[in-house]
C-alpha positions in Angstrom: -0.9 -7.8 4.6 2.4 -5.8 3.7 0.4 -2.6 3.1 -1.4 -2.6 6.4 1.7 -3.7 8.4 3.6 -1.1 6.7 1.4 1.7 7.4 0.7 0.5 11.0 4.8 0.7 11.4 4.9 4.2 10.1 2.2 5.4 12.4 3.3 3.2 15.3 0.0 1.6 15.9 -1.1 -2.1 16.1 -2.4 -3.1 12.5 -5.8 -4.0 14.0 -6.3 -0.5 14.9 -6.5 0.5 11.2 -9.5 0.2 8.8 -9.8 -2.8 6.8 -7.9 -2.4 3.7 -10.6 -3.7 1.6 -12.4 -0.5 2.5 -10.0 1.4 0.3 -9.2 -1.0 -2.6 -10.3 -4.1 -4.1 -7.8 -6.5 -2.6 -8.2 -9.5 -5.2 -7.9 -6.9 -8.2 -4.8 -5.5 -6.4 -3.2 -8.8 -6.1 -4.1 -9.6 -9.9 -2.6 -6.5 -11.2 0.6 -6.8 -9.0 1.0 -10.5 -9.5 0.3 -10.8 -13.4 1.3 -7.6 -14.9 3.7 -7.9 -17.9 5.2 -4.6 -17.6 6.3 -2.3 -14.6 3.3 -0.3 -13.4 1.9 1.2 -10.3 -1.5 1.1 -8.4 -2.3 4.0 -6.4 -5.0 4.6 -3.9 -5.7 6.2 -0.5 -5.9 4.1 2.6 -6.0 5.9 6.3 -5.3 9.4 4.7 -2.1 8.2 3.2 -1.4 7.9 -0.7 -0.4 4.5 -1.0 1.5 3.3 -4.4 2.2 -0.4 -5.1 4.3 -1.3 -8.1 4.2 -4.5 -10.1 7.9 -5.2 -8.4 6.2 -5.3 -4.9 7.4 -1.8 -3.9 5.0 0.1 -1.6 5.3 3.9 -1.3 3.5 5.4 1.7 2.8 9.4 1.4 1.3 11.2 4.0 -1.3 14.0 3.0 0.4 16.9 1.7 3.8 15.5 1.9 6.2 13.9 -0.5 7.2 10.0 -0.1 8.3 9.0 3.3 8.4 5.6 3.5 9.5 3.2 0.7 8.7 -0.1 2.3 10.3 -2.3 -0.2 8.9 -5.5 -1.7 5.7 -7.3 -0.6 2.2 -6.1 -1.4 -0.7 -6.2 0.6 
């Protein structure tokens, strides 16, 4: 999953050390929105204390608590 691997990379930890993504967001619903949206939109949620924004073009933005965006992980949702 791109979100988990992206955040693990930012935190410099093994992805298995992070909580399961499904504890933070409905993965099936997220995939449906990203894969089937007719217009550009973003879905935002918190994961491991980070604000995560996934756009319909597949861009993942990770924002640490109390900071602006620090990682634009490019295409690939979840």
